[in-house]
PyMOL Python script that loads the backbone (N, CA, C, O; Angstrom):
from pymol import cmd

cmd.read_pdbstr("""\
ATOM      1  N   UNK A   1     -69.549 -60.069  46.318  1.00  0.00           N
ATOM      2  CA  UNK A   1     -69.914 -61.407  45.764  1.00  0.00           C
ATOM      3  C   UNK A   1     -71.231 -61.481  46.333  1.00  0.00           C
ATOM      4  O   UNK A   1     -71.501 -61.007  47.437  1.00  0.00           O
ATOM      5  N   UNK A   2     -72.062 -62.078  45.579  1.00  0.00           N
ATOM      6  CA  UNK A   2     -73.485 -62.352  46.109  1.00  0.00           C
ATOM      7  C   UNK A   2     -73.919 -63.863  45.883  1.00  0.00           C
ATOM      8  O   UNK A   2     -73.402 -64.411  44.909  1.00  0.00           O
ATOM      9  N   UNK A   3     -74.673 -64.501  46.543  1.00  0.00           N
ATOM     10  CA  UNK A   3     -75.075 -65.813  46.479  1.00  0.00           C
ATOM     11  C   UNK A   3     -76.413 -66.008  45.769  1.00  0.00           C
ATOM     12  O   UNK A   3     -77.476 -65.572  46.211  1.00  0.00           O
ATOM     13  N   UNK A   4     -76.277 -66.700  44.629  1.00  0.00           N
ATOM     14  CA  UNK A   4     -77.573 -66.957  43.715  1.00  0.00           C
ATOM     15  C   UNK A   4     -77.843 -68.327  43.913  1.00  0.00           C
ATOM     16  O   UNK A   4     -77.140 -69.212  43.427  1.00  0.00           O
ATOM     17  N   UNK A   5     -79.042 -68.571  44.752  1.00  0.00           N
ATOM     18  CA  UNK A   5     -79.367 -70.022  45.181  1.00  0.00           C
ATOM     19  C   UNK A   5     -79.970 -70.638  44.020  1.00  0.00           C
ATOM     20  O   UNK A   5     -79.903 -71.861  43.905  1.00  0.00           O
ATOM     21  N   UNK A   6     -80.666 -69.795  42.972  1.00  0.00           N
ATOM     22  CA  UNK A   6     -81.010 -70.526  41.580  1.00  0.00           C
ATOM     23  C   UNK A   6     -80.046 -70.942  40.752  1.00  0.00           C
ATOM     24  O   UNK A   6     -80.259 -71.957  40.088  1.00  0.00           O
ATOM     25  N   UNK A   7     -78.837 -70.265  40.633  1.00  0.00           N
ATOM     26  CA  UNK A   7     -77.839 -70.710  39.800  1.00  0.00           C
ATOM     27  C   UNK A   7     -77.151 -71.884  40.391  1.00  0.00           C
ATOM     28  O   UNK A   7     -76.800 -72.789  39.635  1.00  0.00           O
ATOM     29  N   UNK A   8     -76.921 -71.964  41.674  1.00  0.00           N
ATOM     30  CA  UNK A   8     -76.326 -73.178  42.631  1.00  0.00           C
ATOM     31  C   UNK A   8     -77.195 -74.341  42.205  1.00  0.00           C
ATOM     32  O   UNK A   8     -76.694 -75.414  41.867  1.00  0.00           O
ATOM     33  N   UNK A   9     -78.658 -74.098  42.224  1.00  0.00           N
ATOM     34  CA  UNK A   9     -79.579 -75.273  41.953  1.00  0.00           C
ATOM     35  C   UNK A   9     -79.454 -76.010  40.546  1.00  0.00           C
ATOM     36  O   UNK A   9     -79.491 -77.220  40.323  1.00  0.00           O
ATOM     37  N   UNK A  10     -79.266 -74.752  39.492  1.00  0.00           N
ATOM     38  CA  UNK A  10     -79.201 -75.367  38.186  1.00  0.00           C
ATOM     39  C   UNK A  10     -78.023 -76.030  37.929  1.00  0.00           C
ATOM     40  O   UNK A  10     -77.972 -76.845  37.008  1.00  0.00           O
ATOM     41  N   UNK A  11     -76.824 -75.727  38.800  1.00  0.00           N
ATOM     42  CA  UNK A  11     -75.555 -76.141  38.669  1.00  0.00           C
ATOM     43  C   UNK A  11     -75.156 -77.306  39.030  1.00  0.00           C
ATOM     44  O   UNK A  11     -74.199 -77.931  38.574  1.00  0.00           O
ATOM     45  N   UNK A  12     -76.113 -77.713  40.114  1.00  0.00           N
ATOM     46  CA  UNK A  12     -75.950 -78.941  40.745  1.00  0.00           C
ATOM     47  C   UNK A  12     -76.376 -80.455  40.085  1.00  0.00           C
ATOM     48  O   UNK A  12     -77.566 -80.766  40.121  1.00  0.00           O
ATOM     49  N   UNK A  13     -75.798 -81.001  39.733  1.00  0.00           N
ATOM     50  CA  UNK A  13     -75.925 -82.303  39.012  1.00  0.00           C
ATOM     51  C   UNK A  13     -74.943 -83.315  39.455  1.00  0.00           C
ATOM     52  O   UNK A  13     -73.756 -83.049  39.645  1.00  0.00           O
ATOM     53  N   UNK A  14     -75.527 -84.605  39.632  1.00  0.00           N
ATOM     54  CA  UNK A  14     -74.752 -85.905  40.092  1.00  0.00           C
ATOM     55  C   UNK A  14     -75.095 -86.955  39.132  1.00  0.00           C
ATOM     56  O   UNK A  14     -76.252 -87.275  38.862  1.00  0.00           O
ATOM     57  N   UNK A  15     -74.246 -87.377  38.724  1.00  0.00           N
ATOM     58  CA  UNK A  15     -74.359 -88.640  37.632  1.00  0.00           C
ATOM     59  C   UNK A  15     -73.660 -89.971  38.163  1.00  0.00           C
ATOM     60  O   UNK A  15     -72.431 -89.926  38.120  1.00  0.00           O
ATOM     61  N   UNK A  16     -74.164 -91.025  38.605  1.00  0.00           N
ATOM     62  CA  UNK A  16     -73.425 -92.373  39.167  1.00  0.00           C
ATOM     63  C   UNK A  16     -74.029 -93.358  38.451  1.00  0.00           C
ATOM     64  O   UNK A  16     -75.152 -93.704  38.819  1.00  0.00           O
ATOM     65  N   UNK A  17     -73.462 -93.960  37.377  1.00  0.00           N
ATOM     66  CA  UNK A  17     -74.000 -95.040  36.980  1.00  0.00           C
ATOM     67  C   UNK A  17     -75.261 -94.818  36.186  1.00  0.00           C
ATOM     68  O   UNK A  17     -75.325 -94.008  35.261  1.00  0.00           O
ATOM     69  N   UNK A  18     -76.170 -95.507  36.552  1.00  0.00           N
ATOM     70  CA  UNK A  18     -77.887 -95.237  36.190  1.00  0.00           C
ATOM     71  C   UNK A  18     -78.531 -94.120  37.029  1.00  0.00           C
ATOM     72  O   UNK A  18     -79.591 -93.661  36.605  1.00  0.00           O
ATOM     73  N   UNK A  19     -78.098 -93.707  37.989  1.00  0.00           N
ATOM     74  CA  UNK A  19     -78.381 -92.660  38.974  1.00  0.00           C
ATOM     75  C   UNK A  19     -78.164 -91.424  38.485  1.00  0.00           C
ATOM     76  O   UNK A  19     -77.014 -91.075  38.216  1.00  0.00           O
ATOM     77  N   UNK A  20     -79.286 -90.549  38.293  1.00  0.00           N
ATOM     78  CA  UNK A  20     -78.972 -89.098  38.007  1.00  0.00           C
ATOM     79  C   UNK A  20     -79.894 -88.131  38.706  1.00  0.00           C
ATOM     80  O   UNK A  20     -81.118 -88.252  38.734  1.00  0.00           O
ATOM     81  N   UNK A  21     -79.181 -87.131  39.285  1.00  0.00           N
ATOM     82  CA  UNK A  21     -80.013 -86.173  40.001  1.00  0.00           C
ATOM     83  C   UNK A  21     -79.519 -84.781  39.707  1.00  0.00           C
ATOM     84  O   UNK A  21     -78.326 -84.532  39.539  1.00  0.00           O
ATOM     85  N   UNK A  22     -80.467 -83.894  39.651  1.00  0.00           N
ATOM     86  CA  UNK A  22     -80.080 -82.529  39.631  1.00  0.00           C
ATOM     87  C   UNK A  22     -80.747 -81.662  40.472  1.00  0.00           C
ATOM     88  O   UNK A  22     -81.777 -82.075  41.003  1.00  0.00           O
ATOM     89  N   UNK A  23     -80.369 -80.556  40.694  1.00  0.00           N
ATOM     90  CA  UNK A  23     -80.917 -79.483  41.553  1.00  0.00           C
ATOM     91  C   UNK A  23     -80.948 -79.930  42.930  1.00  0.00           C
ATOM     92  O   UNK A  23     -80.031 -80.635  43.351  1.00  0.00           O
ATOM     93  N   UNK A  24     -82.037 -79.545  43.768  1.00  0.00           N
ATOM     94  CA  UNK A  24     -82.007 -79.942  45.220  1.00  0.00           C
ATOM     95  C   UNK A  24     -81.868 -81.466  45.540  1.00  0.00           C
ATOM     96  O   UNK A  24     -81.498 -81.862  46.646  1.00  0.00           O
ATOM     97  N   UNK A  25     -82.184 -82.285  44.517  1.00  0.00           N
ATOM     98  CA  UNK A  25     -81.959 -83.810  44.993  1.00  0.00           C
ATOM     99  C   UNK A  25     -80.476 -84.134  44.900  1.00  0.00           C
ATOM    100  O   UNK A  25     -79.988 -84.873  45.756  1.00  0.00           O
ATOM    101  N   UNK A  26     -79.678 -83.605  43.866  1.00  0.00           N
ATOM    102  CA  UNK A  26     -78.391 -83.663  43.888  1.00  0.00           C
ATOM    103  C   UNK A  26     -77.571 -83.039  44.992  1.00  0.00           C
ATOM    104  O   UNK A  26     -76.549 -83.629  45.345  1.00  0.00           O
ATOM    105  N   UNK A  27     -77.939 -81.828  45.610  1.00  0.00           N
ATOM    106  CA  UNK A  27     -77.455 -81.314  46.830  1.00  0.00           C
ATOM    107  C   UNK A  27     -77.694 -82.195  48.029  1.00  0.00           C
ATOM    108  O   UNK A  27     -76.753 -82.479  48.769  1.00  0.00           O
ATOM    109  N   UNK A  28     -78.938 -82.649  48.257  1.00  0.00           N
ATOM    110  CA  UNK A  28     -79.066 -83.635  49.326  1.00  0.00           C
ATOM    111  C   UNK A  28     -78.375 -84.968  49.192  1.00  0.00           C
ATOM    112  O   UNK A  28     -77.827 -85.477  50.169  1.00  0.00           O
ATOM    113  N   UNK A  29     -78.386 -85.505  48.093  1.00  0.00           N
ATOM    114  CA  UNK A  29     -77.417 -86.735  47.752  1.00  0.00           C
ATOM    115  C   UNK A  29     -76.164 -86.527  48.213  1.00  0.00           C
ATOM    116  O   UNK A  29     -75.596 -87.378  48.897  1.00  0.00           O
ATOM    117  N   UNK A  30     -75.604 -85.377  47.886  1.00  0.00           N
ATOM    118  CA  UNK A  30     -74.191 -85.089  48.468  1.00  0.00           C
ATOM    119  C   UNK A  30     -73.987 -84.840  49.603  1.00  0.00           C
ATOM    120  O   UNK A  30     -72.899 -85.111  50.111  1.00  0.00           O
ATOM    121  N   UNK A  31     -75.027 -84.234  50.323  1.00  0.00           N
ATOM    122  CA  UNK A  31     -74.978 -84.039  51.850  1.00  0.00           C
ATOM    123  C   UNK A  31     -74.925 -85.539  52.522  1.00  0.00           C
ATOM    124  O   UNK A  31     -74.091 -85.895  53.355  1.00  0.00           O
ATOM    125  N   UNK A  32     -76.059 -86.397  51.950  1.00  0.00           N
ATOM    126  CA  UNK A  32     -76.201 -87.795  52.532  1.00  0.00           C
ATOM    127  C   UNK A  32     -75.140 -88.560  52.624  1.00  0.00           C
ATOM    128  O   UNK A  32     -74.838 -89.270  53.583  1.00  0.00           O
ATOM    129  N   UNK A  33     -74.327 -88.368  51.220  1.00  0.00           N
ATOM    130  CA  UNK A  33     -73.046 -88.988  51.271  1.00  0.00           C
ATOM    131  C   UNK A  33     -71.933 -88.626  51.972  1.00  0.00           C
ATOM    132  O   UNK A  33     -71.109 -89.508  52.218  1.00  0.00           O
ATOM    133  N   UNK A  34     -71.701 -87.297  52.416  1.00  0.00           N
ATOM    134  CA  UNK A  34     -70.896 -87.078  53.510  1.00  0.00           C
ATOM    135  C   UNK A  34     -71.035 -87.487  54.830  1.00  0.00           C
ATOM    136  O   UNK A  34     -70.106 -87.828  55.563  1.00  0.00           O
ATOM    137  N   UNK A  35     -72.506 -87.436  55.191  1.00  0.00           N
ATOM    138  CA  UNK A  35     -72.977 -87.948  56.307  1.00  0.00           C
ATOM    139  C   UNK A  35     -72.591 -89.322  56.583  1.00  0.00           C
ATOM    140  O   UNK A  35     -72.072 -89.678  57.641  1.00  0.00           O
ATOM    141  N   UNK A  36     -72.924 -90.274  55.360  1.00  0.00           N
ATOM    142  CA  UNK A  36     -72.780 -91.556  55.381  1.00  0.00           C
ATOM    143  C   UNK A  36     -70.916 -92.128  55.538  1.00  0.00           C
ATOM    144  O   UNK A  36     -70.469 -93.112  56.129  1.00  0.00           O
ATOM    145  N   UNK A  37     -70.306 -91.223  54.876  1.00  0.00           N
ATOM    146  CA  UNK A  37     -68.855 -91.427  54.806  1.00  0.00           C
ATOM    147  C   UNK A  37     -68.305 -91.273  56.215  1.00  0.00           C
ATOM    148  O   UNK A  37     -67.498 -92.075  56.686  1.00  0.00           O
ATOM    149  N   UNK A  38     -68.814 -90.111  56.937  1.00  0.00           N
ATOM    150  CA  UNK A  38     -68.457 -89.757  58.208  1.00  0.00           C
ATOM    151  C   UNK A  38     -69.136 -90.814  59.417  1.00  0.00           C
ATOM    152  O   UNK A  38     -68.549 -90.865  60.498  1.00  0.00           O
ATOM    153  N   UNK A  39     -70.066 -91.440  59.261  1.00  0.00           N
ATOM    154  CA  UNK A  39     -70.503 -92.590  60.036  1.00  0.00           C
ATOM    155  C   UNK A  39     -69.839 -93.762  59.798  1.00  0.00           C
ATOM    156  O   UNK A  39     -69.594 -94.554  60.707  1.00  0.00           O
ATOM    157  N   UNK A  40     -69.499 -93.961  58.560  1.00  0.00           N
ATOM    158  CA  UNK A  40     -68.464 -95.338  58.409  1.00  0.00           C
ATOM    159  C   UNK A  40     -67.188 -95.115  58.899  1.00  0.00           C
ATOM    160  O   UNK A  40     -66.528 -96.051  59.352  1.00  0.00           O
ATOM    161  N   UNK A  41     -66.678 -93.742  58.851  1.00  0.00           N
ATOM    162  CA  UNK A  41     -65.275 -93.513  59.486  1.00  0.00           C
ATOM    163  C   UNK A  41     -65.451 -93.947  60.859  1.00  0.00           C
ATOM    164  O   UNK A  41     -64.747 -94.809  61.385  1.00  0.00           O
ATOM    165  N   UNK A  42     -66.521 -93.260  61.498  1.00  0.00           N
ATOM    166  CA  UNK A  42     -66.523 -93.409  63.015  1.00  0.00           C
ATOM    167  C   UNK A  42     -66.999 -95.021  63.306  1.00  0.00           C
ATOM    168  O   UNK A  42     -66.831 -95.465  64.442  1.00  0.00           O
ATOM    169  N   UNK A  43     -67.428 -95.642  62.548  1.00  0.00           N
ATOM    170  CA  UNK A  43     -67.580 -97.172  63.048  1.00  0.00           C
ATOM    171  C   UNK A  43     -66.701 -97.812  62.851  1.00  0.00           C
ATOM    172  O   UNK A  43     -66.525 -98.812  63.546  1.00  0.00           O
ATOM    173  N   UNK A  44     -65.830 -97.478  61.840  1.00  0.00           N
ATOM    174  CA  UNK A  44     -64.552 -98.296  61.652  1.00  0.00           C
ATOM    175  C   UNK A  44     -63.599 -97.830  62.705  1.00  0.00           C
ATOM    176  O   UNK A  44     -62.915 -98.768  63.114  1.00  0.00           O
ATOM    177  N   UNK A  45     -63.334 -96.691  63.272  1.00  0.00           N
ATOM    178  CA  UNK A  45     -62.733 -96.298  64.373  1.00  0.00           C
ATOM    179  C   UNK A  45     -62.869 -97.070  65.552  1.00  0.00           C
ATOM    180  O   UNK A  45     -61.971 -97.486  66.284  1.00  0.00           O
ATOM    181  N   UNK A  46     -64.291 -97.235  65.670  1.00  0.00           N
ATOM    182  CA  UNK A  46     -64.819 -97.868  67.122  1.00  0.00           C
ATOM    183  C   UNK A  46     -64.319 -99.320  66.901  1.00  0.00           C
ATOM    184  O   UNK A  46     -63.658 -99.847  67.797  1.00  0.00           O
ATOM    185  N   UNK A  47     -64.592 -99.986  65.775  1.00  0.00           N
ATOM    186  CA  UNK A  47     -64.462-101.362  65.542  1.00  0.00           C
ATOM    187  C   UNK A  47     -62.887-101.798  65.273  1.00  0.00           C
ATOM    188  O   UNK A  47     -62.575-102.983  65.157  1.00  0.00           O
ATOM    189  N   UNK A  48     -62.056-100.863  65.199  1.00  0.00           N
ATOM    190  CA  UNK A  48     -60.587-101.053  64.700  1.00  0.00           C
ATOM    191  C   UNK A  48     -59.829-101.910  65.713  1.00  0.00           C
ATOM    192  O   UNK A  48     -59.001-102.681  65.227  1.00  0.00           O
ATOM    193  N   UNK A  49     -59.993-101.903  67.212  1.00  0.00           N
ATOM    194  CA  UNK A  49     -59.371-102.946  68.084  1.00  0.00           C
ATOM    195  C   UNK A  49     -59.970-104.138  68.055  1.00  0.00           C
ATOM    196  O   UNK A  49     -59.384-105.021  68.682  1.00  0.00           O
ATOM    197  N   UNK A  50     -61.211-104.502  67.379  1.00  0.00           N
ATOM    198  CA  UNK A  50     -61.546-105.744  67.377  1.00  0.00           C
ATOM    199  C   UNK A  50     -61.387-106.592  65.943  1.00  0.00           C
ATOM    200  O   UNK A  50     -61.781-107.732  65.697  1.00  0.00           O
ATOM    201  N   UNK A  51     -60.694-105.671  65.102  1.00  0.00           N
ATOM    202  CA  UNK A  51     -60.448-106.114  63.706  1.00  0.00           C
ATOM    203  C   UNK A  51     -59.610-107.248  63.511  1.00  0.00           C
ATOM    204  O   UNK A  51     -59.888-108.127  62.695  1.00  0.00           O
ATOM    205  N   UNK A  52     -58.556-107.262  64.258  1.00  0.00           N
ATOM    206  CA  UNK A  52     -57.744-108.428  64.105  1.00  0.00           C
ATOM    207  C   UNK A  52     -58.406-109.890  64.360  1.00  0.00           C
ATOM    208  O   UNK A  52     -58.277-110.890  63.655  1.00  0.00           O
ATOM    209  N   UNK A  53     -59.268-109.717  65.754  1.00  0.00           N
ATOM    210  CA  UNK A  53     -59.832-111.104  65.988  1.00  0.00           C
ATOM    211  C   UNK A  53     -61.143-111.459  64.866  1.00  0.00           C
ATOM    212  O   UNK A  53     -61.420-112.622  64.573  1.00  0.00           O
ATOM    213  N   UNK A  54     -61.755-110.480  64.401  1.00  0.00           N
ATOM    214  CA  UNK A  54     -62.645-110.662  63.474  1.00  0.00           C
ATOM    215  C   UNK A  54     -61.860-111.380  61.959  1.00  0.00           C
ATOM    216  O   UNK A  54     -62.263-112.358  61.329  1.00  0.00           O
ATOM    217  N   UNK A  55     -60.953-110.741  61.743  1.00  0.00           N
ATOM    218  CA  UNK A  55     -60.122-111.694  60.590  1.00  0.00           C
ATOM    219  C   UNK A  55     -59.798-112.848  61.013  1.00  0.00           C
ATOM    220  O   UNK A  55     -60.059-113.797  60.273  1.00  0.00           O
ATOM    221  N   UNK A  56     -59.214-113.076  62.170  1.00  0.00           N
ATOM    222  CA  UNK A  56     -59.116-114.644  62.544  1.00  0.00           C
ATOM    223  C   UNK A  56     -60.217-115.389  62.394  1.00  0.00           C
ATOM    224  O   UNK A  56     -60.203-116.479  61.821  1.00  0.00           O
ATOM    225  N   UNK A  57     -61.311-114.823  62.928  1.00  0.00           N
ATOM    226  CA  UNK A  57     -62.567-115.754  63.065  1.00  0.00           C
ATOM    227  C   UNK A  57     -62.982-115.879  61.437  1.00  0.00           C
ATOM    228  O   UNK A  57     -63.193-116.996  60.965  1.00  0.00           O
ATOM    229  N   UNK A  58     -63.067-114.902  60.764  1.00  0.00           N
ATOM    230  CA  UNK A  58     -63.418-115.144  59.261  1.00  0.00           C
ATOM    231  C   UNK A  58     -62.519-116.010  58.488  1.00  0.00           C
ATOM    232  O   UNK A  58     -63.025-116.754  57.647  1.00  0.00           O
ATOM    233  N   UNK A  59     -61.223-116.006  58.672  1.00  0.00           N
ATOM    234  CA  UNK A  59     -60.350-117.048  58.257  1.00  0.00           C
ATOM    235  C   UNK A  59     -60.758-118.324  58.576  1.00  0.00           C
ATOM    236  O   UNK A  59     -60.887-119.163  57.685  1.00  0.00           O
ATOM    237  N   UNK A  60     -61.007-118.612  59.882  1.00  0.00           N
ATOM    238  CA  UNK A  60     -61.346-120.102  60.321  1.00  0.00           C
ATOM    239  C   UNK A  60     -62.387-120.355  59.775  1.00  0.00           C
ATOM    240  O   UNK A  60     -62.404-121.505  59.336  1.00  0.00           O
ATOM    241  N   UNK A  61     -63.719-119.511  59.516  1.00  0.00           N
ATOM    242  CA  UNK A  61     -64.799-119.809  58.991  1.00  0.00           C
ATOM    243  C   UNK A  61     -64.829-120.256  57.504  1.00  0.00           C
ATOM    244  O   UNK A  61     -65.546-121.111  56.983  1.00  0.00           O
ATOM    245  N   UNK A  62     -63.844-119.441  56.930  1.00  0.00           N
ATOM    246  CA  UNK A  62     -63.593-119.884  55.345  1.00  0.00           C
ATOM    247  C   UNK A  62     -62.906-121.281  55.422  1.00  0.00           C
ATOM    248  O   UNK A  62     -63.438-122.223  54.836  1.00  0.00           O
ATOM    249  N   UNK A  63     -61.940-121.429  56.003  1.00  0.00           N
ATOM    250  CA  UNK A  63     -61.250-122.813  56.281  1.00  0.00           C
ATOM    251  C   UNK A  63     -62.303-123.966  56.353  1.00  0.00           C
ATOM    252  O   UNK A  63     -62.330-124.938  55.598  1.00  0.00           O
ATOM    253  N   UNK A  64     -63.156-123.710  57.369  1.00  0.00           N
ATOM    254  CA  UNK A  64     -64.061-124.726  57.575  1.00  0.00           C
ATOM    255  C   UNK A  64     -64.943-125.046  56.526  1.00  0.00           C
ATOM    256  O   UNK A  64     -65.263-126.213  56.299  1.00  0.00           O
ATOM    257  N   UNK A  65     -65.357-124.091  55.872  1.00  0.00           N
ATOM    258  CA  UNK A  65     -66.432-123.951  55.099  1.00  0.00           C
ATOM    259  C   UNK A  65     -65.538-124.741  53.582  1.00  0.00           C
ATOM    260  O   UNK A  65     -66.250-125.329  52.767  1.00  0.00           O
ATOM    261  N   UNK A  66     -64.486-124.696  53.419  1.00  0.00           N
ATOM    262  CA  UNK A  66     -63.482-125.329  52.378  1.00  0.00           C
ATOM    263  C   UNK A  66     -63.630-126.895  52.653  1.00  0.00           C
ATOM    264  O   UNK A  66     -63.961-127.778  51.862  1.00  0.00           O
ATOM    265  N   UNK A  67     -63.301-126.982  53.955  1.00  0.00           N
ATOM    266  CA  UNK A  67     -63.129-128.562  54.386  1.00  0.00           C
ATOM    267  C   UNK A  67     -64.500-129.256  54.074  1.00  0.00           C
ATOM    268  O   UNK A  67     -64.517-130.338  53.487  1.00  0.00           O
ATOM    269  N   UNK A  68     -65.766-128.559  54.515  1.00  0.00           N
ATOM    270  CA  UNK A  68     -67.129-129.003  54.603  1.00  0.00           C
ATOM    271  C   UNK A  68     -67.414-129.309  53.042  1.00  0.00           C
ATOM    272  O   UNK A  68     -68.072-130.290  52.696  1.00  0.00           O
ATOM    273  N   UNK A  69     -66.891-128.435  52.180  1.00  0.00           N
ATOM    274  CA  UNK A  69     -67.381-128.362  50.576  1.00  0.00           C
ATOM    275  C   UNK A  69     -66.379-129.588  50.181  1.00  0.00           C
ATOM    276  O   UNK A  69     -66.864-130.365  49.359  1.00  0.00           O
ATOM    277  N   UNK A  70     -65.131-129.871  50.609  1.00  0.00           N
ATOM    278  CA  UNK A  70     -64.359-131.071  50.194  1.00  0.00           C
ATOM    279  C   UNK A  70     -64.963-132.288  50.437  1.00  0.00           C
ATOM    280  O   UNK A  70     -65.127-133.129  49.553  1.00  0.00           O
ATOM    281  N   UNK A  71     -65.325-132.439  51.660  1.00  0.00           N
ATOM    282  CA  UNK A  71     -66.204-133.530  52.192  1.00  0.00           C
ATOM    283  C   UNK A  71     -67.413-133.900  51.365  1.00  0.00           C
ATOM    284  O   UNK A  71     -67.638-135.062  51.024  1.00  0.00           O
ATOM    285  N   UNK A  72     -68.157-132.909  51.066  1.00  0.00           N
ATOM    286  CA  UNK A  72     -69.299-133.108  50.139  1.00  0.00           C
ATOM    287  C   UNK A  72     -69.118-133.571  49.046  1.00  0.00           C
ATOM    288  O   UNK A  72     -69.885-134.405  48.564  1.00  0.00           O
ATOM    289  N   UNK A  73     -68.090-133.132  48.453  1.00  0.00           N
ATOM    290  CA  UNK A  73     -67.688-133.557  46.910  1.00  0.00           C
ATOM    291  C   UNK A  73     -66.950-135.041  46.697  1.00  0.00           C
ATOM    292  O   UNK A  73     -66.711-135.582  45.617  1.00  0.00           O
ATOM    293  N   UNK A  74     -66.711-135.455  47.800  1.00  0.00           N
ATOM    294  CA  UNK A  74     -65.687-136.647  47.941  1.00  0.00           C
ATOM    295  C   UNK A  74     -66.805-137.923  47.887  1.00  0.00           C
ATOM    296  O   UNK A  74     -66.417-139.088  47.968  1.00  0.00           O
TER     297      UNK A  74
END
""", "prot")
cmd.dss("prot")
cmd.show_as("cartoon", "prot")
cmd.util.cbc("prot")
cmd.orient("prot")
């Protein structure tokens, strides 16, 4: 079995909505996506202990904004 780089480049295509890439840019886009996903997973793993507190604060912020909106429309 041999590796044919030209064939791999021709076969590499990415289509996501209006974004289209083929060849080397498609390969680089795929690699960047994998690296981005790994970074997001690592960040979520680091921030997981703080998530409940963040959700409570977000809930309080939303409730406060709703109260303020009601006062403004009254």
